[in-house]
C-alpha positions as CSV (number, residue, x, y, z in Angstrom):
1,S,94.1,38.0,59.6
2,G,97.1,37.4,57.9
3,L,99.7,38.2,60.0
4,C,99.7,34.5,61.1
5,V,100.4,35.4,64.7
6,P,98.7,32.4,67.1
7,I,96.7,34.9,69.9
8,E,95.3,31.6,71.8
9,M,93.4,34.2,74.7
10,S,92.6,37.7,76.4
11,L,93.3,38.3,79.8
12,A,92.8,40.9,81.6
13,I,93.1,41.0,86.0
14,H,91.7,43.2,87.9
15,S,91.7,43.6,91.7
16,D,88.2,43.8,92.5
17,A,86.4,46.3,94.7
18,G,84.9,44.9,98.1
19,V,85.2,44.7,101.6
20,T,84.4,42.2,104.8
21,K,83.5,43.0,107.8
22,D,85.0,39.8,109.6
23,M,88.5,39.6,107.7
24,S,87.8,37.0,105.6
25,H,88.9,36.9,101.8
26,I,86.8,38.2,98.9
27,G,88.6,35.8,96.5
28,T,88.5,35.7,93.1
29,L,85.4,36.3,90.5
30,G,86.2,35.9,86.8
31,V,83.8,37.2,83.8
32,Y,83.1,35.9,80.3
33,T,81.1,37.3,77.2
34,S,79.4,34.5,75.4
35,Q,77.3,36.8,73.4
36,V,77.2,40.0,71.8
37,N,74.5,40.1,69.4
38,N,71.8,37.1,68.6
39,T,71.6,38.1,65.1
40,D,75.6,38.7,64.3
41,T,77.2,34.9,64.2
42,I,80.3,36.3,63.7
43,E,80.4,37.8,66.9
44,R,79.3,34.7,68.4
45,S,82.6,33.4,67.7
46,T,86.1,33.6,67.7
47,S,88.4,34.5,64.5
48,A,89.2,30.7,64.9
49,G,85.9,29.8,64.4
50,L,85.4,28.8,68.2
51,S,82.4,29.3,69.9
52,R,82.7,32.6,72.7
53,L,81.8,30.2,75.5
54,T,85.4,28.5,75.2
55,S,85.9,31.9,77.0
56,R,83.8,30.1,80.3
57,D,86.1,27.1,79.7
58,L,89.5,29.0,79.8
59,L,88.0,30.8,83.1
60,D,86.8,27.8,84.7
61,M,90.0,26.4,84.2
62,I,92.4,29.1,85.3
63,I,89.7,30.0,88.7
64,T,89.4,26.0,89.3
65,Q,93.5,25.9,89.2
66,L,93.4,29.3,91.6
67,N,91.3,27.7,93.7
68,H,93.1,23.8,94.4
69,D,96.7,25.8,94.4
70,I,96.1,28.7,97.1
71,T,93.6,26.2,99.1
72,K,96.6,23.9,99.4
73,Q,99.1,26.3,100.1
74,Y,97.2,28.9,102.5
75,G,93.7,27.2,103.5
76,Y,90.4,28.4,101.7
77,W,90.3,30.7,99.4
78,N,87.2,32.1,98.1
79,R,85.7,31.1,94.5
80,R,83.2,33.1,93.8
81,S,81.2,33.5,90.4
82,M,81.7,33.2,86.5
83,W,80.2,36.1,85.8
84,D,78.7,36.3,81.9
85,K,78.2,39.7,81.5
86,N,79.2,42.3,78.3
87,Y,82.2,44.4,79.2
88,G,84.7,45.4,76.8
89,E,87.6,43.8,77.5
90,T,86.2,40.5,77.1
91,R,83.5,41.5,74.1
92,V,85.8,43.4,71.6
93,P,89.0,40.9,71.6
94,Y,88.1,38.1,68.4
95,V,89.8,35.3,70.7
96,P,88.7,33.3,74.1
97,S,88.8,36.5,76.2
98,I,88.5,36.7,80.5
99,I,88.6,39.2,83.3
100,L,90.1,37.6,86.2
101,E,89.1,39.8,89.6
102,M,92.0,38.5,91.8
103,L,91.4,39.4,94.7
104,S,90.1,42.9,96.3
105,H,92.1,46.1,97.0
106,Q,89.7,47.7,99.5
107,N,89.8,44.6,101.7
108,F,92.8,44.1,104.1
109,S,92.8,40.3,104.6
110,D,93.1,40.2,100.2
111,M,96.2,42.9,100.7
112,V,97.9,41.1,103.6
113,R,98.2,38.0,100.8
114,G,98.4,40.6,97.9
115,H,101.7,41.9,99.4
116,D,103.0,38.4,100.4
117,P,106.2,37.4,97.9
118,W,105.0,33.6,97.9
119,F,101.4,34.4,97.5
120,K,102.1,36.6,94.2
121,F,104.1,33.5,93.4
122,V,101.4,31.0,94.0
123,F,98.7,32.7,92.5
124,S,100.6,33.8,89.7
125,R,102.0,30.2,88.7
126,A,98.0,29.0,88.8
127,I,97.3,31.3,86.3
128,Y,99.7,30.1,84.2
129,K,98.8,26.5,84.2
130,G,94.8,27.1,84.1
131,I,96.0,28.9,80.6
132,L,98.4,25.8,79.8
133,R,95.6,23.3,80.5
134,Y,93.2,25.3,78.6
135,I,95.6,25.7,75.5
136,S,96.6,22.0,75.6
137,A,93.1,21.0,76.0
138,T,91.9,23.3,72.9
139,H,94.6,21.6,71.1
140,G,94.8,18.1,72.2
141,C,98.0,18.0,73.6
142,P,99.3,16.5,77.0
143,T,99.6,19.2,80.1
144,I,103.4,19.3,81.2
145,V,104.4,21.8,83.7
146,Q,107.3,23.7,83.7
147,P,109.4,22.2,87.0
148,L,110.2,24.8,89.9
149,P,113.6,26.6,89.4
150,V,116.7,24.6,91.1
151,H,117.5,25.0,94.6
152,G,121.0,24.3,96.9
153,L,122.7,25.7,93.8
154,A,126.5,25.9,94.7
155,A,129.8,25.8,92.7
156,Q,133.2,24.7,93.7
157,V,136.2,25.8,91.9
158,D,139.3,24.0,92.0
159,A,142.5,26.5,92.7
160,V,144.6,24.3,90.4
161,T,142.8,23.9,87.1
162,H,140.6,26.7,87.6
163,Q,137.5,24.2,86.5
164,A,134.0,25.1,88.4
165,V,132.4,21.9,89.7
166,L,128.3,23.2,89.9
167,S,125.4,21.1,91.8
168,W,121.9,21.9,92.3
169,S,118.8,19.8,93.6
170,P,115.6,19.8,91.6
171,T,112.6,21.7,93.3
172,P,109.8,18.9,93.9
173,D,106.6,20.6,93.2
174,E,103.8,19.2,95.4
175,L,101.1,20.5,93.5
176,E,101.9,19.7,89.8
177,P,103.5,15.7,89.7
178,S,104.5,16.7,86.1
179,A,106.4,19.7,86.9
180,V,109.6,17.1,86.9
181,P,112.8,18.1,85.4
182,S,114.6,15.4,82.6
183,S,117.4,17.5,82.1
184,Y,119.2,20.6,83.0
185,V,120.7,23.1,80.5
186,V,124.2,25.0,81.7
187,Y,124.6,28.5,79.7
188,T,128.1,29.8,80.1
189,S,129.8,33.3,79.5
190,V,133.7,34.2,79.6
191,G,134.3,37.8,80.5
192,D,132.0,39.9,79.2
193,N,130.9,37.5,76.8
194,G,127.2,36.3,75.9
195,Y,126.4,33.0,76.7
196,D,126.8,30.4,74.7
197,N,123.8,28.1,72.7
């Protein structure tokens, strides 16, 4: 209060415990807290006056995005429950707060995915997109997802003029039609100097 820091939400990421005998994936589970004390109206709302049930909306958007993106890239991913439980990570913050049980560190199939760099990228980007959709919906703004990094970056230096010609290609995002670059900014640095603006 009074510091004017716009904290939109709180997210705790855990690796849930659990194993399967058939080598299937445990999948993703989420936790939110809708009510702490029935008689305390302050604790049933966020510091911005939102119902604590907005945490459920946040969780649903993230888990839905995770399930969509991982299923598209890897095949079936288990979307587990959304628990309304009283945990410290979801009870204490006065902002929409969730716990994301992303996968199980005790389940071999989950850890095969958990150590795959591309899976980590897809998983992280899906969390980002879920948060973005939640914040966009909260503020009534359109959701525009950041484009993927460029590919095919190359530089050709002219031996006479010493000028470099840079080229690259945009990376299409098959999961996100809004992630289309409209322009690029190229920063330059000479010698040990910092990059320009």
